[in-house]
MMTF fields as JSON, N, C-alpha, C and O atoms, coordinates in Angstrom:
{
  "mmtfVersion": "1.0.0",
  "mmtfProducer": "UNKNOWN",
  "numBonds": 335,
  "numAtoms": 336,
  "numGroups": 84,
  "numChains": 1,
  "numModels": 1,
  "chainsPerModel": [1],
  "groupsPerChain": [84],
  "chainIdList": ["A"],
  "bondAtomList": [4, 2, 8, 6, 12, 10, 16, 14, 20, 18, 24, 22, 28, 26, 32, 30, 36, 34, 40, 38, 44, 42, 48, 46, 52, 50, 56, 54, 60, 58, 64, 62, 68, 66, 72, 70, 76, 74, 80, 78, 84, 82, 88, 86, 92, 90, 96, 94, 100, 98, 104, 102, 108, 106, 112, 110, 116, 114, 120, 118, 124, 122, 128, 126, 132, 130, 136, 134, 140, 138, 144, 142, 148, 146, 152, 150, 156, 154, 160, 158, 164, 162, 168, 166, 172, 170, 176, 174, 180, 178, 184, 182, 188, 186, 192, 190, 196, 194, 200, 198, 204, 202, 208, 206, 212, 210, 216, 214, 220, 218, 224, 222, 228, 226, 232, 230, 236, 234, 240, 238, 244, 242, 248, 246, 252, 250, 256, 254, 260, 258, 264, 262, 268, 266, 272, 270, 276, 274, 280, 278, 284, 282, 288, 286, 292, 290, 296, 294, 300, 298, 304, 302, 308, 306, 312, 310, 316, 314, 320, 318, 324, 322, 328, 326, 332, 330],
  "bondOrderList": [1, 1, 1, 1, 1, 1, 1, 1, 1, 1, 1, 1, 1, 1, 1, 1, 1, 1, 1, 1, 1, 1, 1, 1, 1, 1, 1, 1, 1, 1, 1, 1, 1, 1, 1, 1, 1, 1, 1, 1, 1, 1, 1, 1, 1, 1, 1, 1, 1, 1, 1, 1, 1, 1, 1, 1, 1, 1, 1, 1, 1, 1, 1, 1, 1, 1, 1, 1, 1, 1, 1, 1, 1, 1, 1, 1, 1, 1, 1, 1, 1, 1, 1],
  "groupList": [{"groupName": "MET", "atomNameList": ["N", "CA", "C", "O"], "elementList": ["N", "C", "C", "O"], "formalChargeList": [0, 0, 0, 0], "bondAtomList": [1, 0, 2, 1, 3, 2], "bondOrderList": [1, 1, 2], "singleLetterCode": "M", "chemCompType": "L-PEPTIDE LINKING"}, {"groupName": "LEU", "atomNameList": ["N", "CA", "C", "O"], "elementList": ["N", "C", "C", "O"], "formalChargeList": [0, 0, 0, 0], "bondAtomList": [1, 0, 2, 1, 3, 2], "bondOrderList": [1, 1, 2], "singleLetterCode": "L", "chemCompType": "L-PEPTIDE LINKING"}, {"groupName": "VAL", "atomNameList": ["N", "CA", "C", "O"], "elementList": ["N", "C", "C", "O"], "formalChargeList": [0, 0, 0, 0], "bondAtomList": [1, 0, 2, 1, 3, 2], "bondOrderList": [1, 1, 2], "singleLetterCode": "V", "chemCompType": "L-PEPTIDE LINKING"}, {"groupName": "GLY", "atomNameList": ["N", "CA", "C", "O"], "elementList": ["N", "C", "C", "O"], "formalChargeList": [0, 0, 0, 0], "bondAtomList": [1, 0, 2, 1, 3, 2], "bondOrderList": [1, 1, 2], "singleLetterCode": "G", "chemCompType": "PEPTIDE LINKING"}, {"groupName": "ALA", "atomNameList": ["N", "CA", "C", "O"], "elementList": ["N", "C", "C", "O"], "formalChargeList": [0, 0, 0, 0], "bondAtomList": [1, 0, 2, 1, 3, 2], "bondOrderList": [1, 1, 2], "singleLetterCode": "A", "chemCompType": "L-PEPTIDE LINKING"}, {"groupName": "PRO", "atomNameList": ["N", "CA", "C", "O"], "elementList": ["N", "C", "C", "O"], "formalChargeList": [0, 0, 0, 0], "bondAtomList": [1, 0, 2, 1, 3, 2], "bondOrderList": [1, 1, 2], "singleLetterCode": "P", "chemCompType": "L-PEPTIDE LINKING"}, {"groupName": "ARG", "atomNameList": ["N", "CA", "C", "O"], "elementList": ["N", "C", "C", "O"], "formalChargeList": [0, 0, 0, 0], "bondAtomList": [1, 0, 2, 1, 3, 2], "bondOrderList": [1, 1, 2], "singleLetterCode": "R", "chemCompType": "L-PEPTIDE LINKING"}, {"groupName": "THR", "atomNameList": ["N", "CA", "C", "O"], "elementList": ["N", "C", "C", "O"], "formalChargeList": [0, 0, 0, 0], "bondAtomList": [1, 0, 2, 1, 3, 2], "bondOrderList": [1, 1, 2], "singleLetterCode": "T", "chemCompType": "L-PEPTIDE LINKING"}, {"groupName": "CYS", "atomNameList": ["N", "CA", "C", "O"], "elementList": ["N", "C", "C", "O"], "formalChargeList": [0, 0, 0, 0], "bondAtomList": [1, 0, 2, 1, 3, 2], "bondOrderList": [1, 1, 2], "singleLetterCode": "C", "chemCompType": "L-PEPTIDE LINKING"}, {"groupName": "ASP", "atomNameList": ["N", "CA", "C", "O"], "elementList": ["N", "C", "C", "O"], "formalChargeList": [0, 0, 0, 0], "bondAtomList": [1, 0, 2, 1, 3, 2], "bondOrderList": [1, 1, 2], "singleLetterCode": "D", "chemCompType": "L-PEPTIDE LINKING"}, {"groupName": "SER", "atomNameList": ["N", "CA", "C", "O"], "elementList": ["N", "C", "C", "O"], "formalChargeList": [0, 0, 0, 0], "bondAtomList": [1, 0, 2, 1, 3, 2], "bondOrderList": [1, 1, 2], "singleLetterCode": "S", "chemCompType": "L-PEPTIDE LINKING"}, {"groupName": "GLU", "atomNameList": ["N", "CA", "C", "O"], "elementList": ["N", "C", "C", "O"], "formalChargeList": [0, 0, 0, 0], "bondAtomList": [1, 0, 2, 1, 3, 2], "bondOrderList": [1, 1, 2], "singleLetterCode": "E", "chemCompType": "L-PEPTIDE LINKING"}, {"groupName": "TRP", "atomNameList": ["N", "CA", "C", "O"], "elementList": ["N", "C", "C", "O"], "formalChargeList": [0, 0, 0, 0], "bondAtomList": [1, 0, 2, 1, 3, 2], "bondOrderList": [1, 1, 2], "singleLetterCode": "W", "chemCompType": "L-PEPTIDE LINKING"}, {"groupName": "GLN", "atomNameList": ["N", "CA", "C", "O"], "elementList": ["N", "C", "C", "O"], "formalChargeList": [0, 0, 0, 0], "bondAtomList": [1, 0, 2, 1, 3, 2], "bondOrderList": [1, 1, 2], "singleLetterCode": "Q", "chemCompType": "L-PEPTIDE LINKING"}, {"groupName": "LYS", "atomNameList": ["N", "CA", "C", "O"], "elementList": ["N", "C", "C", "O"], "formalChargeList": [0, 0, 0, 0], "bondAtomList": [1, 0, 2, 1, 3, 2], "bondOrderList": [1, 1, 2], "singleLetterCode": "K", "chemCompType": "L-PEPTIDE LINKING"}, {"groupName": "ILE", "atomNameList": ["N", "CA", "C", "O"], "elementList": ["N", "C", "C", "O"], "formalChargeList": [0, 0, 0, 0], "bondAtomList": [1, 0, 2, 1, 3, 2], "bondOrderList": [1, 1, 2], "singleLetterCode": "I", "chemCompType": "L-PEPTIDE LINKING"}, {"groupName": "TYR", "atomNameList": ["N", "CA", "C", "O"], "elementList": ["N", "C", "C", "O"], "formalChargeList": [0, 0, 0, 0], "bondAtomList": [1, 0, 2, 1, 3, 2], "bondOrderList": [1, 1, 2], "singleLetterCode": "Y", "chemCompType": "L-PEPTIDE LINKING"}, {"groupName": "ASN", "atomNameList": ["N", "CA", "C", "O"], "elementList": ["N", "C", "C", "O"], "formalChargeList": [0, 0, 0, 0], "bondAtomList": [1, 0, 2, 1, 3, 2], "bondOrderList": [1, 1, 2], "singleLetterCode": "N", "chemCompType": "L-PEPTIDE LINKING"}, {"groupName": "PHE", "atomNameList": ["N", "CA", "C", "O"], "elementList": ["N", "C", "C", "O"], "formalChargeList": [0, 0, 0, 0], "bondAtomList": [1, 0, 2, 1, 3, 2], "bondOrderList": [1, 1, 2], "singleLetterCode": "F", "chemCompType": "L-PEPTIDE LINKING"}, {"groupName": "HIS", "atomNameList": ["N", "CA", "C", "O"], "elementList": ["N", "C", "C", "O"], "formalChargeList": [0, 0, 0, 0], "bondAtomList": [1, 0, 2, 1, 3, 2], "bondOrderList": [1, 1, 2], "singleLetterCode": "H", "chemCompType": "L-PEPTIDE LINKING"}],
  "groupTypeList": [0, 1, 2, 3, 4, 5, 0, 2, 6, 4, 7, 3, 1, 4, 7, 8, 9, 10, 3, 4, 5, 11, 3, 12, 13, 5, 13, 11, 14, 1, 4, 4, 10, 1, 14, 11, 14, 3, 12, 13, 2, 6, 6, 15, 14, 2, 9, 3, 3, 8, 16, 11, 2, 16, 4, 1, 17, 11, 14, 3, 11, 6, 2, 11, 4, 16, 18, 19, 5, 6, 7, 1, 10, 5, 2, 5, 7, 3, 4, 14, 17, 19, 14, 3],
  "groupIdList": [1, 2, 3, 4, 5, 6, 7, 8, 9, 10, 11, 12, 13, 14, 15, 16, 17, 18, 19, 20, 21, 22, 23, 24, 25, 26, 27, 28, 29, 30, 31, 32, 33, 34, 35, 36, 37, 38, 39, 40, 41, 42, 43, 44, 45, 46, 47, 48, 49, 50, 51, 52, 53, 54, 55, 56, 57, 58, 59, 60, 61, 62, 63, 64, 65, 66, 67, 68, 69, 70, 71, 72, 73, 74, 75, 76, 77, 78, 79, 80, 81, 82, 83, 84],
  "secStructList": [7, 7, 7, 7, 1, 7, 7, 7, 7, 7, 7, 1, 1, 7, 7, 5, 7, 7, 7, 7, 4, 4, 4, 1, 7, 7, 2, 2, 2, 2, 2, 2, 2, 2, 2, 2, 6, 6, 7, 3, 3, 3, 3, 3, 3, 3, 3, 6, 6, 3, 3, 3, 3, 3, 3, 3, 7, 6, 6, 1, 7, 3, 3, 3, 3, 3, 3, 7, 6, 6, 6, 7, 7, 3, 3, 7, 6, 6, 7, 1, 1, 5, 7, 7],
  "xCoordList": [16.943, 15.871, 15.264, 15.004, 15.029, 14.369, 12.92, 12.432, 12.181, 10.723, 10.243, 10.702, 9.328, 8.823, 7.681, 7.135, 7.349, 6.248, 6.722, 7.909, 5.804, 6.183, 6.604, 6.046, 7.573, 8.027, 7.053, 6.591, 6.725, 5.801, 6.698, 7.609, 6.43, 7.228, 6.36, 5.222, 6.872, 6.195, 6.401, 7.519, 5.372, 5.521, 5.601, 5.834, 5.4, 5.363, 6.68, 7.731, 6.642, 7.828, 8.249, 9.159, 7.6, 7.933, 7.544, 6.673, 8.204, 7.766, 7.75, 8.496, 6.87, 6.648, 6.918, 6.588, 7.531, 7.666, 6.389, 6.389, 5.325, 3.974, 3.438, 2.402, 4.12, 3.637, 2.383, 2.044, 1.693, 0.509, -0.682, -0.886, -1.467, -2.601, -3.638, -4.388, -3.657, -4.606, -4.334, -5.235, -3.112, -2.778, -2.921, -2.658, -3.339, -3.44, -4.739, -5.739, -4.711, -5.919, -6.703, -6.117, -8.017, -8.828, -8.558, -8.289, -8.638, -8.46, -9.471, -9.177, -10.649, -11.687, -11.289, -11.642, -10.571, -10.071, -9.059, -9.109, -8.176, -7.235, -8.006, -7.737, -8.948, -9.746, -10.467, -10.464, -11.085, -11.833, -10.877, -11.225, -9.657, -8.685, -8.224, -8.067, -8.006, -7.575, -8.733, -8.484, -9.927, -11.07, -11.251, -11.658, -10.949, -11.041, -10.013, -10.214, -8.932, -7.858, -8.176, -7.396, -9.326, -9.684, -9.306, -9.454, -8.819, -8.482, -9.719, -10.649, -9.717, -10.715, -10.02, -9.296, -10.27, -9.673, -10.331, -11.548, -9.502, -10.024, -9.887, -10.767, -8.737, -8.455, -7.373, -6.437, -7.543, -6.495, -6.241, -7.178, -4.962, -4.623, -3.343, -2.65, -3.063, -1.927, -0.774, -0.957, 0.403, 1.547, 2.795, 3.034, 3.594, 4.847, 4.629, 5.49, 3.455, 3.161, 2.683, 2.465, 2.514, 1.997, 0.603, 0.212, -0.136, -1.368, -0.87, -0.154, -1.299, -0.988, -2.271, -3.286, -2.244, -3.44, -3.351, -2.366, -4.389, -4.531, -5.626, -6.754, -5.287, -6.28, -5.989, -4.987, -6.908, -6.694, -6.506, -7.372, -5.397, -5.142, -6.011, -6.812, -5.822, -6.639, -6.529, -7.407, -5.44, -5.211, -5.803, -5.76, -6.37, -6.888, -5.841, -6.095, -4.626, -3.532, -3.624, -3.96, -3.316, -3.29, -2.067, -0.951, -2.327, -1.254, -1.286, -2.348, -0.12, 0.063, 0.889, 2.076, 0.29, 0.95, 0.886, -0.019, 1.875, 1.992, 1.855, 2.346, 1.172, 0.925, 1.141, 0.815, 1.698, 1.953, 0.615, -0.132, 0.283, -1.037, -1.282, -2.432, -0.239, -0.426, -0.646, -1.488, 0.133, 0.096, -0.651, -1.05, -0.862, -1.448, -0.579, -1.041, 0.689, 1.563, 2.134, 2.348, 2.384, 2.936, 4.314, 5.163, 4.492, 5.748, 6.41, 5.814, 7.648, 8.365, 8.586, 8.919, 8.379, 8.656, 10.102, 10.999, 10.346, 11.678, 12.047, 13.086, 11.199, 11.501, 11.44, 10.549, 12.348, 12.382, 12.245, 12.982, 11.26, 10.936, 10.683, 11.16, 9.924, 9.602, 8.787, 7.828, 9.178, 8.572, 7.407, 6.797, 7.05, 5.891, 6.148, 5.243],
  "yCoordList": [-27.194, -26.636, -25.498, -25.675, -24.351, -23.23, -23.281, -23.505, -23.074, -23.051, -21.649, -21.093, -21.099, -19.793, -19.377, -20.193, -18.143, -17.612, -17.639, -17.467, -17.853, -17.828, -16.419, -15.444, -16.307, -15.011, -14.402, -15.094, -13.149, -12.456, -11.795, -11.04, -12.086, -11.471, -10.7, -11.087, -9.636, -8.87, -9.535, -9.939, -9.655, -10.277, -9.227, -9.555, -7.966, -6.91, -6.284, -6.826, -5.143, -4.482, -3.312, -2.577, -3.111, -1.979, -2.32, -3.157, -1.658, -1.82, -0.443, 0.457, -0.304, 0.982, 0.835, -0.185, 1.873, 1.955, 2.665, 3.882, 1.921, 2.528, 2.481, 3.082, 1.778, 1.683, 0.872, 0.074, 1.08, 0.322, 0.731, 1.912, -0.289, 0.013, 1.014, 1.61, 1.178, 2.117, 3.556, 4.394, 3.835, 5.21, 5.394, 6.48, 4.348, 4.385, 5.111, 5.082, 5.74, 6.32, 5.166, 4.16, 5.323, 4.247, 4.019, 4.956, 2.796, 2.467, 3.195, 3.52, 3.441, 4.093, 5.546, 6.032, 6.185, 7.524, 7.518, 8.389, 6.536, 6.377, 6.117, 6.733, 5.211, 4.848, 6.103, 6.343, 6.895, 8.061, 9.081, 9.703, 9.242, 10.15, 9.758, 10.606, 8.439, 7.926, 8.038, 8.356, 7.798, 7.895, 9.328, 9.548, 10.312, 11.72, 11.997, 12.899, 11.246, 11.446, 10.622, 10.625, 9.938, 9.185, 7.722, 7.028, 7.233, 5.822, 5.001, 5.462, 3.735, 2.752, 1.708, 0.822, 1.858, 0.962, -0.37, -0.479, -1.43, -2.791, -3.431, -4.167, -3.134, -3.815, -3.04, -2.51, -2.996, -2.431, -3.447, -3.951, -3.767, -4.716, -4.191, -3.312, -4.741, -4.407, -5.365, -6.581, -4.832, -5.64, -4.88, -3.758, -5.519, -4.88, -3.616, -2.736, -3.506, -2.285, -1.132, -0.034, -1.35, -0.341, -0.758, -1.919, 0.216, -0.116, -0.409, 0.38, -1.604, -1.985, -1.842, -2.446, -1.071, -0.8, -1.403, -1.22, -2.127, -2.645, -1.837, -1.792, -1.188, -0.238, -0.048, -0.521, 0.666, 1.213, 2.663, 3.307, 3.236, 4.654, 5.477, 4.931, 6.818, 7.751, 7.456, 7.851, 6.751, 6.43, 5.062, 4.645, 4.353, 3.025, 1.947, 0.806, 2.287, 1.304, 0.603, 1.217, -0.702, -1.445, -0.989, -0.882, -0.733, -0.335, -1.114, -1.496, -1.329, -1.864, -0.822, -0.695, -0.047, 1.054, 0.905, 0.288, 1.496, 1.394, 2.82, 3.812, 2.866, 4.095, 3.889, 2.839, 4.918, 4.846, 4.984, 5.918, 4.061, 4.065, 5.224, 5.511, 5.879, 7.061, 8.35, 9.176, 8.508, 9.785, 9.648, 10.662, 8.455, 8.148, 8.641, 8.724, 8.968, 9.38, 8.175, 7.116, 8.335, 7.249, 6.768, 7.557, 5.472, 4.856, 4.327, 3.532, 4.744, 4.274, 2.735, 2.158, 2.142, 0.696, 0.423, 1.124, -0.564, -0.892, -0.212, -0.511, 0.694, 1.365, 0.386, -0.461, 0.498, -0.358, 0.526, 1.495, 0.159, 0.909, 2.397, 3.27, 2.647, 4.042, 4.706, 4.126, 5.908, 6.546, 7.415, 7.985, 7.56, 8.276, 9.697, 10.442],
  "zCoordList": [16.25, 15.48, 16.283, 17.473, 15.691, 16.352, 16.172, 15.064, 17.267, 17.181, 17.589, 18.587, 16.818, 17.19, 16.258, 15.514, 16.315, 15.47, 14.003, 13.726, 13.096, 11.692, 11.308, 11.81, 10.431, 9.976, 8.999, 8.091, 9.146, 8.248, 7.211, 7.55, 5.956, 4.868, 3.926, 3.66, 3.426, 2.429, 1.076, 0.757, 0.292, -1.031, -2.162, -3.325, -1.776, -2.782, -3.094, -2.753, -3.742, -4.194, -3.355, -3.737, -2.196, -1.313, 0.11, 0.349, 1.059, 2.462, 3.11, 2.725, 4.115, 4.786, 6.252, 6.857, 6.839, 8.298, 8.771, 8.959, 8.957, 9.165, 10.575, 10.861, 11.467, 12.878, 13.011, 12.138, 14.115, 14.418, 13.516, 13.235, 13.069, 12.214, 12.729, 11.958, 14.043, 14.663, 14.161, 14.176, 13.723, 13.241, 11.775, 11.26, 11.067, 9.637, 9.193, 9.909, 8.042, 7.446, 6.792, 6.39, 6.693, 6.121, 4.618, 3.867, 4.23, 2.797, 1.903, 0.753, 2.445, 1.731, 1.332, 0.258, 2.205, 1.944, 0.737, -0.131, 0.725, -0.395, -1.694, -2.725, -1.622, -2.836, -3.394, -4.602, -2.484, -2.911, -3.575, -4.579, -2.992, -3.541, -4.931, -5.809, -5.128, -6.408, -7.425, -8.588, -7.035, -7.911, -8.4, -9.54, -7.535, -7.953, -9.055, -9.869, -9.091, -10.08, -11.391, -12.343, -11.389, -12.572, -12.543, -13.548, -11.402, -11.316, -11.022, -10.361, -11.539, -11.195, -10.265, -10.719, -8.999, -8.011, -8.011, -7.862, -8.185, -8.199, -6.831, -6.385, -6.145, -4.861, -4.141, -4.74, -2.806, -1.941, -0.88, -0.262, -0.648, 0.392, 1.109, 0.597, 2.271, 2.986, 2.635, 2.671, 2.298, 1.937, 2.346, 1.9, 3.212, 3.657, 4.435, 4.451, 5.102, 5.889, 5.024, 5.538, 3.728, 2.776, 2.317, 2.438, 1.788, 1.039, -0.397, -1.014, -0.891, -2.25, -3.063, -2.717, -4.117, -4.898, -6.268, -6.983, -6.632, -7.998, -8.643, -8.152, -9.762, -10.388, -11.853, -12.39, -12.483, -13.836, -13.631, -13.038, -14.096, -13.932, -14.905, -15.664, -14.855, -15.661, -17.155, -17.922, -17.595, -19.011, -19.376, -20.534, -18.344, -18.582, -18.481, -18.867, -17.955, -17.867, -16.51, -15.498, -16.515, -15.245, -14.429, -14.939, -13.166, -12.287, -10.957, -10.464, -10.412, -9.033, -8.368, -8.667, -7.448, -6.791, -5.246, -4.684, -4.625, -3.18, -2.537, -3.075, -1.379, -0.699, 0.806, 1.361, 1.444, 2.894, 3.593, 3.301, 4.528, 5.161, 6.143, 6.474, 6.601, 7.495, 6.699, 7.052, 5.611, 4.851, 3.556, 2.984, 3.065, 1.767, 0.597, -0.541, 0.901, -0.148, -0.914, -0.325, -2.245, -2.994, -2.503, -2.089, -2.566, -2.147, -3.366, -4.093, -3.627, -4.82, -4.754, -3.719, -5.908, -5.991, -5.611, -6.079, -4.788, -4.334, -3.012, -2.424, -2.552, -1.234, -0.086, -0.026, 0.786, 2.0, 3.219, 3.402, 4.062, 5.293, 5.031, 5.755, 3.978, 3.598, 4.719, 5.228, 5.088, 6.208, 5.85, 6.754, 4.589, 4.15, 3.954, 3.577]
}
């Protein structure tokens, strides 16, 4: 039996090659940018090294979107180790 640290797994639909969190842009900056586009941000969390956003878009549709925490650029669903 192997004993070690528990494995951290992403539960979402994308992963980012984002490096250390000290180099990430603040979640508040992403939220402000999305609000300027007409989004109503409900929650932002970290998943798979990406920012995962739950929101209503400018059309009032529910969305779950991923953004790279260094660049705040959108990450396509299904992307693995997206570099931003």
